[in-house]
C-alpha positions as CSV (number, residue, x, y, z in Angstrom):
1,X,1.2,11.2,12.8
2,X,-2.5,11.2,11.9
3,X,-3.9,8.7,9.5
4,X,-4.7,10.0,6.0
5,X,-7.2,7.2,5.3
6,X,-10.0,5.4,7.1
7,X,-11.7,2.1,6.5
8,X,-13.8,2.3,3.4
9,X,-11.6,5.0,1.7
10,X,-10.7,4.3,-1.9
11,X,-7.0,4.5,-2.6
12,X,-4.5,3.8,-5.5
13,X,-1.0,2.5,-5.1
14,X,1.7,4.7,-6.5
15,X,3.0,3.7,-9.9
16,X,6.6,3.8,-8.8
17,X,9.4,1.3,-9.5
18,X,12.1,2.3,-7.0
19,X,15.5,0.9,-6.8
20,X,16.3,-1.0,-3.7
21,X,14.0,-2.5,-1.1
22,X,10.3,-1.8,-0.9
23,X,7.3,-3.6,0.6
24,X,5.0,-2.6,-2.2
25,X,4.7,-5.7,-4.4
26,X,5.3,-4.8,-8.1
27,X,2.0,-6.5,-9.1
28,X,0.1,-4.0,-7.0
29,X,1.7,-0.9,-8.5
30,X,-0.9,1.5,-9.8
31,X,-3.9,-0.5,-8.6
32,X,-7.1,0.9,-6.9
33,X,-8.3,-0.7,-3.7
34,X,-10.2,0.0,-0.5
35,X,-8.8,0.6,3.0
36,X,-10.0,-2.3,5.2
37,X,-8.0,-1.6,8.4
38,X,-5.7,0.9,10.0
39,X,-2.9,-0.7,12.1
40,X,-1.1,2.3,13.6
41,X,2.3,3.9,13.0
42,X,5.5,1.9,12.8
43,X,9.1,2.3,11.4
44,X,9.2,2.1,7.6
45,X,10.9,-1.1,6.6
46,X,12.3,0.5,3.4
47,X,14.5,2.7,5.6
48,X,15.5,-0.1,7.9
49,X,16.7,-2.1,4.9
50,X,19.1,0.8,4.2
51,X,20.6,0.5,7.6
52,X,18.8,3.4,9.3
53,X,18.6,2.9,13.0
54,X,15.3,2.0,14.5
55,X,15.3,5.3,16.5
56,X,16.0,7.4,13.4
57,X,13.8,5.5,11.0
58,X,10.8,7.3,9.4
59,X,7.5,6.2,10.9
60,X,4.4,5.8,8.8
61,X,0.9,4.4,9.2
62,X,0.3,0.9,8.0
63,X,-3.0,-0.1,6.3
64,X,-4.6,-3.2,5.1
65,X,-5.8,-2.6,1.5
66,X,-8.2,-4.9,-0.4
67,X,-8.0,-5.1,-4.2
68,X,-10.4,-6.8,-6.6
69,X,-8.6,-9.5,-8.6
70,X,-9.6,-7.9,-11.9
71,X,-7.9,-4.7,-10.8
72,X,-4.7,-6.6,-10.1
73,X,-4.6,-9.2,-12.9
74,X,-6.9,-7.5,-15.4
75,X,-8.1,-9.9,-18.1
76,X,-6.1,-12.8,-16.6
77,X,-8.3,-12.8,-13.5
78,X,-10.9,-15.6,-14.0
79,X,-12.7,-15.5,-10.6
80,X,-14.2,-12.7,-8.5
81,X,-11.6,-12.9,-5.7
82,X,-9.8,-10.3,-3.6
83,X,-6.2,-9.6,-2.8
84,X,-5.3,-8.0,0.6
85,X,-2.0,-6.4,1.4
86,X,-0.6,-4.4,4.3
87,X,0.8,-1.3,2.8
88,X,2.6,1.8,4.1
89,X,1.2,5.3,3.8
90,X,3.8,6.5,1.3
91,X,2.7,3.8,-1.1
92,X,-0.8,5.2,-1.3
93,X,-2.7,8.1,-2.7
94,X,-6.4,9.0,-2.7
95,X,-8.2,7.4,-5.6
96,X,-9.4,10.1,-8.1
97,X,-12.4,9.7,-10.2
98,X,-11.4,8.7,-13.8
């Protein structure tokens, strides 16, 4: 599997609210950020939580994504900080100009 994103690419987390296990924190849903690092391809934990064997588990690229605190917490953010999260490929889409 080739990586869809590279360091410096702008992405947006999907605005999904799935039932069951996911490693996408709810507070990061529908937030724009920047790819900081690409970590390679690994078994998707969401599938492992459903009991799928390691050998049969879907594999995806894992990225570190950096978000501005104002993007995450909107008007409640009171300092110019960043939030970093390691997120799986299926949680991300390219950021589109608004």
